C-alpha positions in Angstrom: -33.8 -178.9 -7.8 -34.7 -182.6 -7.7 -38.3 -183.8 -8.5 -38.7 -184.9 -4.9 -37.9 -181.4 -3.5 -40.1 -179.8 -6.1 -43.1 -181.9 -5.0 -42.5 -180.7 -1.4 -42.1 -177.1 -2.3 -44.4 -174.3 -1.0 -44.9 -170.7 -2.1 -43.2 -167.9 -0.1 -46.5 -166.2 0.7 -48.2 -169.4 1.9 -45.2 -170.3 4.1 -45.2 -166.9 5.8 -48.9 -167.1 6.3 -48.9 -170.7 7.7 -45.9 -170.1 10.0 -47.0 -166.7 11.2 -43.4 -165.5 10.6 -42.0 -162.6 8.6 -40.1 -162.0 5.4 -36.9 -161.1 7.3 -36.9 -164.4 9.2 -37.4 -166.3 5.9 -34.5 -164.5 4.3 -32.3 -165.4 7.2 -33.1 -169.1 6.8 -32.4 -168.8 3.0 -28.9 -167.2 3.7 -28.1 -170.2 6.0 -29.2 -172.6 3.3 -31.8 -174.1 5.7 -34.4 -173.4 3.0 -33.9 -173.3 -0.8 -35.5 -170.7 -3.0 -36.5 -171.2 -6.6 -38.3 -168.9 -9.0 -41.0 -170.7 -10.9 -43.5 -169.7 -13.5 -46.9 -171.2 -12.9 -50.0 -171.0 -15.1 -53.1 -169.3 -13.8 -55.0 -171.9 -15.7 -55.8 -174.8 -13.4 -54.1 -178.1 -14.0 -56.4 -181.2 -14.1 -55.1 -183.9 -11.7 -57.8 -186.6 -12.2 -57.7 -189.6 -14.4 -58.9 -189.4 -18.0 -61.9 -191.5 -19.1 -62.9 -192.9 -22.5 -66.1 -191.7 -24.1 -69.2 -193.8 -23.3 -70.6 -196.1 -25.9 -73.2 -194.4 -28.0 -76.7 -195.9 -28.3 -78.0 -196.8 -31.8 -79.7 -193.4 -32.3 -76.6 -191.5 -31.3 -74.4 -193.7 -33.5 -76.7 -193.1 -36.4 -76.6 -189.3 -35.8 -72.8 -189.5 -35.5 -72.5 -191.2 -38.9 -74.8 -188.7 -40.5 -72.8 -185.9 -39.1 -69.5 -187.2 -40.3 -71.0 -187.8 -43.8 -72.2 -184.1 -43.8 -68.6 -183.1 -43.0 -67.3 -185.2 -45.8 -69.7 -183.4 -48.2 -68.5 -180.0 -46.9 -71.7 -179.1 -45.3 -72.6 -177.5 -41.9 -74.4 -180.0 -39.8 -77.5 -178.9 -37.8 -78.1 -181.4 -35.1 -81.7 -181.1 -33.9 -81.7 -183.2 -30.8 -84.4 -183.2 -28.1 -83.4 -182.4 -24.6 -81.6 -185.3 -22.8 -80.9 -187.0 -26.1 -77.2 -187.2 -25.4 -75.9 -184.5 -27.8 -72.9 -183.7 -25.5 -71.7 -187.4 -25.6 -71.8 -187.2 -29.4 -69.7 -184.0 -29.3 -67.1 -185.8 -27.2 -66.6 -188.4 -29.9 -66.2 -185.8 -32.6 -63.8 -183.7 -30.5 -61.6 -186.6 -29.6 -61.2 -187.6 -33.2 -60.2 -184.1 -34.2 -57.7 -183.7 -31.4 -56.1 -187.0 -32.3 -55.6 -185.7 -35.8 -53.7 -182.7 -34.4 -56.5 -180.2 -35.0 -58.0 -177.6 -32.7 -61.6 -177.5 -31.6 -63.8 -174.5 -30.7 -66.8 -175.3 -28.5 -69.1 -172.2 -28.2 -71.8 -171.8 -25.5 -74.1 -168.8 -25.2 -73.6 -168.2 -21.5 -70.8 -168.3 -19.0 -73.1 -170.2 -16.5 -73.4 -173.1 -19.0 -69.6 -173.0 -19.5 -68.9 -173.8 -15.9 -71.3 -176.8 -15.9 -69.5 -178.5 -18.8 -65.9 -177.9 -17.7 -65.7 -180.7 -15.2 -67.4 -183.1 -17.5 -65.1 -182.4 -20.5 -62.0 -182.3 -18.3 -62.5 -186.0 -17.5 -62.2 -186.7 -21.2 -59.5 -184.2 -22.3 -57.7 -183.1 -19.1 -55.3 -180.2 -19.7 -56.0 -180.1 -23.4 -59.2 -178.2 -22.5 -58.9 -174.4 -22.3 -61.7 -172.2 -21.0 -62.1 -168.6 -22.3 -64.7 -166.0 -21.4 -65.1 -162.4 -20.3 -65.0 -163.1 -16.6 -61.4 -164.1 -16.9 -58.9 -161.4 -16.0 -56.5 -160.1 -18.6 -53.6 -162.3 -17.4 -55.7 -165.5 -17.6 -56.9 -164.6 -21.1 -53.3 -163.9 -22.2 -52.3 -167.4 -21.1 -55.0 -169.0 -23.1 -54.0 -166.8 -26.1 -50.3 -167.8 -25.7 -51.1 -171.5 -25.4 -52.9 -171.4 -28.7 -50.2 -169.5 -30.4 -47.7 -172.1 -29.3 -50.2 -174.9 -30.3 -50.3 -173.6 -33.8 -46.6 -174.7 -34.2 -46.9 -178.2 -32.6 -48.4 -181.5 -33.5 -51.2 -183.7 -32.3 -49.7 -184.4 -28.9 -50.5 -180.9 -27.7 -53.6 -179.7 -29.7 -56.1 -177.9 -27.6 -59.9 -177.5 -27.5 -61.4 -174.2 -26.3 -64.8 -174.0 -24.6 -66.1 -170.5 -24.2 -68.6 -167.8 -24.8 -69.0 -165.7 -28.0 -65.7 -163.8 -27.7 -63.8 -167.1 -28.2 -64.2 -166.7 -32.0 -61.4 -164.1 -31.9 -58.8 -166.4 -30.5 -55.7 -167.2 -32.7 -56.6 -170.7 -33.8 -54.8 -171.5 -37.0 -55.4 -175.2 -37.3 -59.0 -175.3 -36.4 -60.6 -178.7 -37.3 -64.0 -178.5 -35.7 -66.4 -175.8 -34.4 -69.4 -176.8 -32.2 -72.0 -174.1 -31.5 -74.2 -175.5 -28.8 -77.7 -174.0 -28.3 -77.2 -172.3 -31.6 -80.6 -170.6 -31.4 -79.8 -168.6 -28.3 -79.9 -164.8 -28.7 -76.9 -164.4 -26.4 -74.6 -165.2 -29.3 -75.5 -161.7 -30.7 -73.2 -158.9 -29.5 -75.5 -155.9 -29.3 -73.5 -153.4 -27.2 -70.7 -152.4 -27.2 -69.3 -152.6 -30.7 -68.2 -154.6 -32.5 -71.7 -156.0 -33.1 -71.7 -159.5 -34.4 -73.4 -162.9 -34.2 -70.9 -165.4 -32.8 -72.7 -168.3 -34.4 -72.5 -166.8 -37.9 -68.9 -165.6 -37.3 -67.9 -169.2 -36.3 -69.4 -170.6 -39.5 -67.4 -168.0 -41.6 -64.2 -168.6 -39.5 -64.5 -172.4 -40.0 -64.9 -171.9 -43.8 -61.7 -169.9 -43.9 -59.8 -172.7 -42.2 -61.7 -175.6 -43.9 -63.0 -176.8 -40.5 -66.2 -178.8 -39.9 -69.1 -177.0 -38.2 -71.8 -178.6 -36.0 -74.7 -176.5 -34.8 -76.5 -178.2 -31.9 -79.9 -177.3 -30.5 -83.3 -178.7 -29.3 -85.1 -175.8 -30.9 -83.4 -174.6 -34.1 -83.4 -171.0 -35.0 -85.5 -170.0 -38.0 -82.4 -169.1 -40.1 -80.6 -172.3 -39.4 -83.7 -174.5 -40.0 -84.4 -172.7 -43.3 -80.8 -173.3 -44.3 -81.2 -177.0 -43.5 -84.5 -177.3 -45.4 -83.1 -175.5 -48.4 -80.1 -177.9 -48.5 -77.4 -175.4 -47.4 -77.0 -177.2 -44.1 -77.5 -180.9 -43.4 -80.3 -181.6 -40.9 -79.7 -184.4 -38.5 -82.5 -185.4 -36.1 -81.9 -187.1 -32.7 -85.5 -187.5 -31.4 -85.0 -190.2 -28.8 -84.0 -189.3 -25.2 -81.1 -191.1 -23.6 -81.9 -194.3 -21.7 -85.4 -194.4 -23.3 -86.7 -191.6 -21.0 -90.2 -190.6 -21.9 -90.9 -187.2 -23.4 -92.9 -184.8 -21.2 -96.6 -184.5 -22.0 -97.5 -181.1 -23.4 -101.1 -179.7 -23.4 -101.7 -176.4 -25.2 -104.6 -174.3 -24.1 -106.1 -171.6 -26.3 -106.7 -168.8 -23.8 -108.8 -166.8 -26.3 -111.2 -169.7 -26.8 -111.2 -170.6 -23.1 -112.3 -167.0 -22.3 -115.2 -167.3 -24.8 -116.3 -170.5 -23.2 -116.0 -169.0 -19.7 -113.3 -171.5 -18.8 -110.9 -169.0 -17.2 -110.7 -167.8 -13.6 -108.6 -164.7 -13.3 -105.6 -165.2 -15.5 -105.6 -169.0 -15.4 -107.5 -171.6 -17.4 -109.7 -174.2 -15.6 -107.5 -176.9 -17.2 -104.4 -175.5 -15.5 -106.2 -175.0 -12.2 -107.5 -178.6 -12.2 -104.0 -180.0 -12.9 -102.5 -177.9 -10.1 -105.1 -179.2 -7.7 -104.3 -182.8 -8.6 -100.5 -182.1 -8.1 -101.1 -180.6 -4.7 -103.4 -183.4 -3.6 -100.5 -185.9 -4.4 -98.1 -183.7 -2.4 -96.0 -182.9 -5.5 -94.7 -179.6 -6.7 -95.4 -177.4 -9.7 -93.7 -174.4 -11.3 -95.4 -171.7 -13.4 -93.3 -169.8 -15.8 -94.3 -166.4 -17.2 -92.5 -165.7 -20.4 -92.3 -161.9 -20.4 -90.7 -158.9 -18.7 -92.2 -155.7 -17.3 -95.1 -154.9 -14.8 -97.9 -154.9 -17.4 -97.9 -156.1 -21.0 -99.5 -152.9 -22.4 -101.5 -149.7 -21.7 -104.9 -149.1 -23.2 -107.4 -146.2 -23.4 -110.6 -147.4 -21.6 -112.7 -145.3 -24.0 -111.5 -146.0 -27.5 -109.0 -149.0 -26.8 -106.0 -147.0 -28.2 -102.6 -148.6 -27.2 -99.2 -146.8 -27.4 -97.0 -148.6 -30.0 -93.3 -148.5 -30.8 -92.5 -146.0 -33.5 -90.0 -148.4 -35.0 -91.5 -151.9 -34.6 -95.3 -151.2 -34.4 -95.7 -153.4 -31.4 -97.3 -152.5 -28.1 -95.0 -151.0 -25.5 -94.5 -152.8 -22.1 -95.0 -150.8 -18.9 -92.2 -150.9 -16.4 -93.3 -149.6 -13.0 -89.9 -149.3 -11.4 -88.7 -146.7 -13.9 -92.3 -145.5 -14.8 -91.7 -146.0 -18.5 -93.0 -147.9 -21.5 -90.4 -149.9 -23.4 -90.1 -151.8 -26.7 -88.4 -155.2 -26.0 -87.5 -155.5 -29.7 -85.5 -152.3 -30.4 -85.2 -150.7 -26.9 -87.3 -147.7 -27.7 -88.4 -146.0 -24.4 -90.8 -143.2 -23.5 -92.8 -141.9 -20.6 -96.3 -143.4 -20.2 -99.0 -141.1 -21.7 -101.2 -139.2 -19.3 -104.0 -139.0 -21.9 -105.1 -140.9 -25.0 -103.4 -139.6 -28.2 -106.4 -140.7 -30.2 -109.5 -139.4 -28.3 -107.9 -137.3 -25.6 -109.5 -139.3 -22.7 -107.3 -139.5 -19.5 -108.5 -143.0 -18.5 -105.4 -145.0 -19.5 -105.3 -148.4 -17.9 -102.8 -151.2 -17.5 -103.9 -154.4 -19.3 -102.9 -158.0 -19.2 -101.5 -160.2 -16.5 -99.4 -157.9 -14.1 -96.1 -159.2 -13.1 -95.4 -157.8 -9.6 -92.2 -159.8 -9.2 -90.7 -158.4 -12.4 -91.3 -154.6 -12.5 
């Protein structure tokens, strides 16, 4: 079939749907050679049809971080990129990825959540087009098989067809045999840990080991490094690279920390809010602006307490207070998952006056 006819072709199912006809009518037209039928295999993975763009020019701070990263790679070290939010880490990643793909190497780009994956796809496709493969658990089996087969074929080819994979933690198990660079973005995120079901693993650490097996470079990127990675950097095992300037010279947000224990002693708290917070909220509302309050915890009440002796039920494994969940009427440890029914009386003094303490979260039971 000629290229012109192929461009004008239409699938059988779509033709029947658009024409409102039937399969028998279509077969009759095919027998009379009015229409031509062709069996064609098409990938379930979408084909990028836009134009590719070159990476943006890095600012001096990004350029310095890029040079430090490449020097760390030359010395055989894992690079920990500590870049503040909006510092342009992704653009730095693009430069490193392009270099590895041009060398005929594969690139693995890990993200902690699928939601973040979809946000980056369109941006990276503008740079790498069909050389970008996406892999995560929401793909069906057929789509995942296609990614798997593309990488198997890629292992036998040269630079012209090398792929980069962007995906969640399960991407570390893909058959990449000429891996040149692994990027673990938001390396501090706990979502990299597979807790249930087995196998239980940390994709960040697994990616570092995988890269060592294949002599590939590793870049861990984050605005808030994990304790383990930061310790490795300070001890010299990793190379610490700081990118502390935001892109386009945007100012860093002002942060004011309020000691609530001290504020309560000074009678500077109304309900659960400090006077400093309430004053700022009043100013924001007077200027017709908006504000968001975040509450960094789960459950209906932080803990239960005996009103007589101040006894608090603790986790038998972690020795931390158990959080009360009203929806299931249970107290739960958010470290190990230990669960039990709330006590009806104090286990220390026997009093039955057990009260909920702390700021109650009625939206998150």
